[in-house]
C-alpha positions as CSV (number, residue, x, y, z in Angstrom):
1,M,-11.9,-11.2,-1.2
2,R,-9.0,-9.5,-2.9
3,L,-8.1,-5.8,-2.5
4,R,-6.0,-3.3,-4.4
5,V,-4.4,-0.4,-2.5
6,E,-3.0,2.7,-4.1
7,F,-1.1,5.2,-1.9
8,T,1.3,8.1,-1.7
9,T,3.1,9.7,1.2
10,E,4.1,13.3,1.6
11,P,6.0,15.6,1.7
12,F,7.7,14.8,-1.6
13,D,11.4,15.2,-2.3
14,L,12.4,14.7,-5.9
15,D,16.1,14.7,-5.1
16,E,16.2,11.9,-2.5
17,A,13.5,9.6,-1.2
18,P,12.4,10.7,2.2
19,A,12.5,8.3,5.2
20,H,8.7,7.9,5.2
21,A,8.6,6.9,1.6
22,L,11.3,4.3,2.2
23,V,9.5,2.9,5.2
24,A,6.2,2.7,3.2
25,R,8.0,0.9,0.4
26,E,9.6,-1.6,2.8
27,V,6.2,-2.3,4.4
28,I,4.5,-3.1,1.1
29,E,7.4,-5.0,-0.4
30,T,7.6,-7.3,2.7
31,A,3.9,-7.8,3.2
32,E,3.6,-10.9,0.8
33,L,1.2,-9.0,-1.5
34,D,0.8,-9.6,-5.3
35,A,1.5,-7.2,-8.1
36,V,3.5,-4.7,-6.0
37,D,4.5,-1.5,-8.0
38,V,6.3,1.2,-6.2
39,G,7.3,4.5,-7.8
40,P,8.1,8.1,-6.9
41,F,4.5,9.4,-7.4
42,G,2.4,6.5,-6.5
43,N,2.4,2.9,-5.3
44,T,0.0,0.0,-5.8
45,A,-0.3,-3.5,-4.5
46,E,-2.9,-6.3,-4.6
47,G,-3.5,-9.2,-2.4
48,A,-5.8,-11.1,-0.1
49,A,-8.0,-8.7,2.0
50,G,-6.5,-9.6,5.3
51,R,-2.9,-9.1,4.1
52,V,-3.7,-5.8,2.4
53,L,-5.5,-4.5,5.5
54,T,-2.6,-5.5,7.8
55,A,-0.1,-3.9,5.4
56,V,-2.2,-0.7,5.3
57,D,-2.3,-0.5,9.1
58,A,1.5,-0.9,9.2
59,L,2.0,1.5,6.4
60,L,0.0,4.3,8.1
61,R,1.6,3.8,11.5
62,K,5.2,3.4,10.3
63,S,5.1,6.2,7.7
64,L,3.7,8.7,10.1
65,E,6.4,7.7,12.7
66,A,9.0,8.3,10.0
67,G,7.8,11.8,9.2
68,A,5.0,11.6,6.7
69,T,2.7,14.6,7.0
70,R,0.0,13.3,4.6
71,I,-0.8,9.8,3.3
72,S,-3.3,9.5,0.6
73,L,-4.7,6.0,-0.1
74,Q,-7.5,4.3,-1.9
75,V,-8.6,0.7,-1.4
76,N,-10.6,-1.1,-4.0
77,V,-12.2,-4.6,-4.0
78,I,-11.0,-6.6,-7.0
79,D,-13.3,-9.2,-8.6
80,D,-11.8,-12.5,-7.6
81,G,-13.7,-14.4,-10.2
82,I,-15.7,-16.5,-7.8
83,G,-19.4,-16.5,-8.6
84,E,-22.1,-16.5,-5.9
85,G,-22.6,-20.3,-6.5
86,D,-18.9,-20.9,-6.0
87,R,-18.6,-19.6,-2.4
């Protein structure tokens, strides 16, 4: 199974990226996920379910430790193209 995660961390600071945002970015960029896209207002990444779930756990823990007061995230299952007969 493949998953896509979308997330934001708060509070926002438009002048300088806060520590929690930098930590979240580092977690996602080093998690060996596919299609990583980080930006100031939202971040997405895709990958194998186990890797995404491990990254989400680390992202939550480390971002909160770095000062995030709110983390919004959404996880979606991505069609991996494998039909029922192919499993």
